[in-house]
N, C-alpha and C positions, 0 to 999 in steps of 0.2 A: 620575104619570109611568109609562108602561107599560114594564117592563124586558124586554129580550130577551137571548138568548145567541147569540154570533156567534163565528166563527173558532175552532172546536173542534180541538183537536190532543192527541195523546197519544204517549208513547214505546211501542216494543214492550214487552210484558210479559216480564220475564226470570225465569227460575227462580233462586230464591236460591242463591248461590254458584256461578253459572255466568256468563252473558254480561256481567252487570253486577256480578260479584263485587267488584271494586275501586272502584266508582263511588258516591259519596256522594249524599245528597239533592240537594245543590247541582248535582252533575254531571248529574243526571237532569232536574231542574226548569227549569234555566236554559235549555236548548235549546228547550224547549216554550214557555216564556215568550216567547222571541225570535220563535218561529214564529207565536204568537198575535198579537203586536203587529205583525209585518210584515204579517200577512193584514188586520188592522184598518186599517193605514195604506194598504194597496193598495185597500182598499174605500172609501177616502175619508173615514174617520172620523178627525178631526184633534184631538179632545179630549185633553187631557193626562191621563196615568194617574194617578189619585187614590190607588190603593193596590194592593197585591198581597196576596190572601188565599189561603193554602194550607192544606189539612188534612195532618196528619202524626201518627203514633202513637208510633213508636219512634226517632225521629231523635236527634241529638246535643244537642238544645236550642240556646240562642243564636238563636232565631227564624229557622228555615230559610227562611221566605218572604222575609224581608228579605235574607239572605244570597244566595239565588238571584236575586232582583231586581237586586242589585248585579252578580253574575256574568253575568247576562243583558244588562248594558249599559243598563239602563233609566235610569240616572242616579241621582246621590246624592239627588236631590229626591223620588224615588218610594220611599215607605214600604213596609213588609211586616208582615203579622201572621199568626201560625201558629195553627190551630184544632185541638183534639183533641177529637173526639166518637167516638173509637175507629173502628171499621169505617165510621162515617157521617161521617168528617172531611171528606172531599173534597166531598161533597154538602152538608154544612153550610157550608163555606167559600162555596160558590156561593150558597147560600141568604142568608148574611149580607150578600154583595155585592148580590144582588137587592133585598133590603129596603132597603138604603142608596140605591140608585138609585131605587127606587120612592118613597122618601120625599124625593127631591130633594137629599139631602146630597152625593151624588157624581154624576160624569158618566160615567166609565169605570173599571172595576175589572177586573184580571185575576184569576181565581179558579179554584181547583182543588185538586189534591192530589199528594202524592209520598210515596213509602216506599222505603226501602232496608233491607230486612231483612238483606241481606248485610253492610252496614257499620254497623248499629245498635250502639251501644257496650254492652259488658257492664257491668252494675251489680251491687252487692251491698247487702243489708240490713246496717246496721252491727252489730257484734258486741254480744251481750247477756250480761251477767254473765260476761265473760271467754271466752265461746264464740267459735268461729271465724265470720267473716262468712258469710252464706248468700247464694248466688247468687239474684238478682232475675230471675225468668223472665217474669213478667207483673205488671201492676198488678192489685191487687184491684178488682173491678168492683162490689162491694157490701160494706157492713160486715158484721162477724162474725154479726150476728143474722139475716142473710138468706142464702139459698142463694147460692153463687157458683161454679158449675161451670166447668170448662174447657170450651171451645166444642165440642170433639169429643164429650165425655161428654154435654153438653147436647143436641146433635144426636141422639145415640143415644136419649136419654130422650125427647125430642120425637117421634121416630118411634114409640117404644113406646106412649106415651100416646095418640097420634093414630092408631095402627094403620096406620102407613106401612111396609110391609114391604120387605125387601131387594130383591125382584124389581122392585117399582115404582121404587125409588130408582135401580137400575141401569138400568132402561129409560129414565128421565129423563136420566141421566148419558150414556147412549149417544147419546141425541138431541142434547145439548149438544156432545159431541165430534164427531159426525158433521156438525152444522150449521157449526160453527166451522172444521172442516177443509175445508169446501166454500166458505168465504167469503174473498174477497180483501179484506184490511183496510188495504191499501197507502195508500189515499187519505187515511186519518186519522192516519197514523203519521209521526212525525218519527224517522228512523233515528238511532241513537246508536252511533257507531263503525261496527263491522262487523255490529252486530245490527240487522237490518231487519225482522224479523217476530217474532211472539210465539213464544217458545221452547217453551212447554208443549204447544201444539197438535200432535196426532198423529192420523193416519188409522187406521182399522181398529180403533177402540175399541167393539167390539161388546158386546151384552148377554152373549153367551157368554164372551168375554174377561173383562169386568168381573166376572162371576160368580165367576171363580176367585180373585179377590183376597181376602185375609184381612181380617177387621175390624181397624180401626186403634186403636180406643180401648177394647178389651175384648172378651173372647171371645164374649160374648152380644150385642155390638153389630152394627149393620147399616151404619155409615159406613166407608168404605174409601178408599184412595188414589185410587180410580177414580171414586167418586161424591161426592167432596169436592174443594175447591179446593186448589191448591198454594200454599206460601209463596213470595212473589214480590216482585220489585222493579219500580218503574215510577212514571211521573208523567202527569198529564193536566191541561189547563187550557183555559178559554174566557175570552172577554171578555164582560162584562156591561155594558150601556149602555142608553140609551133606545131605543125603536122609532124615534123621529124621527131621532136621530143615525145609526142604522144603516140608514137608508133605502136600498134597493137591494141591501143584502147578505142572502144567505141566512141566515135567522134563526129561532129558536124563541121564541115569546112565553111568558113564565112566567105561568101562570094562578094558581098558588098553591104555598105550601110549608107544611110541618107537621112537628113533632116529636111524640113521645109516649112515655110510659113504659108498661112492662108488667112481668110477673113475672120477676125476675131468674133464677129456676129454669129458665125456658123462654125464653131471649132470642130464640130464632128466631122467635117470634110477635110481635115487636116491630114489624115493618112493618104489621101489621093495624090497630091504632088510628090510626097515622100516616096510612096511606092513606084510612082512613074519614074522618079529619077533613079532609084536603086535598080530598077529593071533595065532602064536605058543604059546605065553605066556597066551593067553586067552582061548586056546583050542577050537578055531573057525576055520572054513575053509573059503576059498574064496566063496564057493557055498552057505554059510549061509548069505552072505551080501545082503540085500535087496535094499540098495542105497549106492552109493560111490560118494563122492564129491572130485575130485582132481583139483587142480588149473590148469586151462586150459591156461597155458602160451603160449604153442604152441600145435597145433593138433598132431604133431609127437610124443610129449612127452606122451600125454595121451594115444595114440595108442600103443606106445612102451611099456608102463607099462601094459596096457590091454593084449597085446599079451604075455608078459613074464609071467603074473600071471595067464592068462586064465579068465580074468574078463569078464563078460557079458556086452558088450558095452551099453545095453539097461539100465543097472542100474547106468551108469556114468553120473553124472550131468543131471538127467532127466528134469530139467527145465531150461537147458542151464547153461553156465558157463562163465569163464573170457574171452573166445573169444568173446562172445556176450556183456558181461557186463562190462569188463575191470578188471584190476589187480593192485590195490593199494598195492604194494609190502608188506610193514609191516602189513597191515590190512587183507590180503587175506586169511590167515589161519583161522582167527577168523570169517571171512565172511563164509568160508565153514561150520563152526559149526552152524552159524545162518540159513544157508540154509538147513542143515540137520535138524534142530529143526522144521523149517516150514513144512517140508515134513513128518517127523516121528511122529510129535504130531498131525497131521491132522487125521480126522476120517479114520480108516482103513489104516494108514500110515505104512510104513515098521517098523518091529521091531528092526532091527540091522542095523546100518550104519557106514560108516568109512569115515574119512576126511584125506587127505594126500597132502604133497607139495613136489615138487622137489626144490632143492636149489643150487644155484650156488657154484662151488667148489666141487661138488659131495657129497651132504648130501641128506638124505630124512627124513621126519617125518610122523608119522600116529597117529591118535586117534580113537579108537574103542568105540562106544556108543550103548546103547540100550534104547528103550522106556520104562519109568517107568509106568507100568500098574496100 
C-alpha cells in the first residue's frame, strides 16, 4: 500500500517564554490535530483515525499524544503514542505512521510533533550520599565511555574540524533570515490565540549585523545567536493514509525513510548516513532532489552535511529554516514536512523533496517524498 502525506498544518513557532509562555504541549498540539482532521474530512477521506503519533522531547510525560488527541475531540476511541528521538522525534513519528500504513496495519494516522520548552517541567537527579539534588538540564545522549558534548559545543567542533569558518556560517544564516522574512507562511499555519506568525523571524539580519554577535558557546567558537536556532515552542502534524484513500487531495507520496547512527562526538553529521541510506534504497541520487529541508540547528551543521553529500545549497531550506524561524525540538521534523508540502504542492513546485534531522548522540533521520501528480 502506497502511503501519502496529506493535510499538513503547523502552529506558528514561538520564542520560548514569549507568545506561548503559558501553553502546554496539549494546548499547542490539539488545535493542529483538529485542523488536520477537518482538512481530511473536507477532502472526502472517511476512514477512522487509527492512532495519533507525536514526537516530543521535554514534555511532562503521561503520553502527550493521547492527551492532545482527547483535547482535540477525536474521541475516547482514538489512541495516542509519543515518540522520543530527540530532535528527530517529529520526523520519526511520521515515519512510524508511514510504515504502519504501508504494511496495511492501519488506514489513517495523524502524526507529527510538539514541543513546549516554555512549560517543560524542571527535574532533578536524586541526591547521592547526602548531597543536594542536582538540576537535570538535559538527558545524557551517550554513556560515559563516549563523547557527549552539548549541541553548541559540538557545532563549534564540527565547524573547526571541517574548516567551516565564521564568515561562511554568517552568510548562510543571513540567507535563512532573509528568505524567511520574505515568505508568507500563513497558508500552513493554525493561529494559536493572538499568535498568527512565527515570532523569531526578523528582517534586516545582514552578514554585517550577524558578524557583530559574540560566540555563544566559548570565546574561540563560531556559533552565535544569529547563525544558530532559537529555543522554541510549536507543533505540526499531517495525516498519513493510503494513496487510494487520499485520491483527489494534494499529497506527497513517501518513497522511503531511514535512520542511521554516527559519531556521538559530531552529531551534526548524523543526517549524512541517513540521507545516503534513503537515497540508495529508493534508487535516487542527490542530484535528483529539488528541495531539501534540514533542521537548521546550527549553520555549521547544514553546511557540513551539504559539503559531505555535495548538496546544492540553493535547494536547502529555500524559504529559510530554523535559524530564522526557531527549533521546537520534538516538532521540528514534522515542521520540515509541512514546509516541503507548502513548496512542493505549489504550482510548478519541485517534484522530489527530502527532510532530514541531526540528532544528539550521533543519529540522523531522513524521509524522501515526491509530489503526487
